[in-house]
N, C-alpha and C positions, 0 to 999 in steps of 0.2 A: 283740448283733449289729446290732440296729436303729440303735444310735447310731453304729456304725462306717459304715454305708451313708450315714447323714445326713451325717457328717463328710466322707466321700468325695465326696458329691454337692456339699456346700458348697464343698469345695476345688476341685472342677471348675467350679463357677459363678463363683468368685472368679477362677480362671485365665482364663476366658472373657471375664470382665469387664475384667480388666487387659489382656489381649491386644487387645480391642476398642478400649479407651481409648487405649492405646499407639498403635495405627494411626491413630486420629483425630488425636492430637497430632502425629504425624510428618507428616501431610498438611498441617498448618497450616490456616488459615482457609479456609472454602469460597470457591471460585473463584480461589484462588492457587495457581497451578501453578509447580512448581519449574522452574529453568532446565533446558533440554535435554528437557523433557517438555511442550512446547507453550506454556510460559509466557514472559513477557518478564521478564528480570532488572530489579530495581527502578531501577537507574541508567539503563536505556535507555527508560524510559517516555516521555520527552520528546524523544528523539533523532529524527533524520531518519526520515521515513516513519511517524511516530506510534509508534515503538518496535516496529513489526512486523518490521523488517529488523535482523539482528544486525549489529554494527560491522564495517565493511569490505564487507559484502555489498552494500550500495547502490551503492558504487563499482564493484564486480564486475558488478552487474546493470544496466548502462547508465549509470553515473555518469561515464565518460569521453566518452560520446557528446555531440556538439554539432552542431547544424545549421550548415551552411556559409554564407558570406555570400550567395551567389546563390540559396539555397533559398527564401527569402521570394518572389522574383520567379517562381519555378517554381509555388508553391502559389497565389499571389494571383489569377491568372486564373480558377481553378476556384471561388474563394470571394469574388470581388470584391463581388457584390451584397450579400452578408450582411456582409461587413467593411465596406462603406460604411454599412450600416444601423446598425452598432454605433458608428460614429464619433461621438464626443461623448456617448455614452450610458453609463450606469452598468452595469458588468458585472464578474464575478469577476476575481481577479488570480491568474494561474498563474505558478509559479516552479519552477526545477529542484529536485528533491528533494522537492518538496510531494506530498502524497497528494490525489488528486482526490476530492472528496466523493462517496459512493455515489449520492446522489440526482441527480447530474449525468449526463445521458445523453450520453456521448461517441460521436459518429458515427465509424465507421471511415473512413479516407481511402482511396478506391479505388486500387489500385497504378497504374492509368494516370495519376493525378494526380501521382505522385511518380517518374515515369520520368525518369531522369537525376539523381536525388537519391540519395545513399547510402541503403541500406536501414536501417531501425531495428535497434538492437542485438538480439541473440538474445532471444527471450521478450517482446520489445516490439513495438509496432505504432504506426502513425501514426493519430491521431484528431483530430477537429475539434469545437470547442465555442465558441460566441459569439466568433468572430473569432480564435481561437487554433488553431494546428496544434501538437499535442503529440506527442512520441515518449513513450510510456507503457507500463507493464507492465499489461495488462488484469486481471491476477489481483490484484496488490497495489495497482494504481492509482497507483503512484509515477511521477512525471514525470522523464524523463531529460533533456529539453530542451524549450523552448517557442519557437514563432515567433508573434509578435503581428502579425497581418495587418491590424489596424485602423491601425497606424502606417503600413503600406504604402499603405493607402487614402488616408490624409491626404496622402501625398506624390504621389499621382496626380492 
């Protein structure tokens, strides 16, 4: 009888070992999440937004938004002294679809500054950084569009 308990215990331990090993293999390497479970599919790693936005979502999330021709002149009076400061100096380059680095502190643009300008897309806001007004998503930090006020400063 002692040997049958040992066999039964051994069988139980082997079953637990296989179940645990199988679960570890199914999950893949540590830190690799499956698509649909918070992870980014491998082909999206270098796509727009650093791979953080599924295909087609960046366009839906402000990708169609563009500043209008007269918008630069509406923002410029509020930021002219800072824009003049940046004229001819080295500063970062912002582009549509780019993700703003987390260490950049983007200041919100007061709504009174953009009176008469179309509002930013839903989920986006206007921000200011080093001579740029950006329409960006504060959560993902993806830029929908950019106004370079330093160029406006050079023309004034």
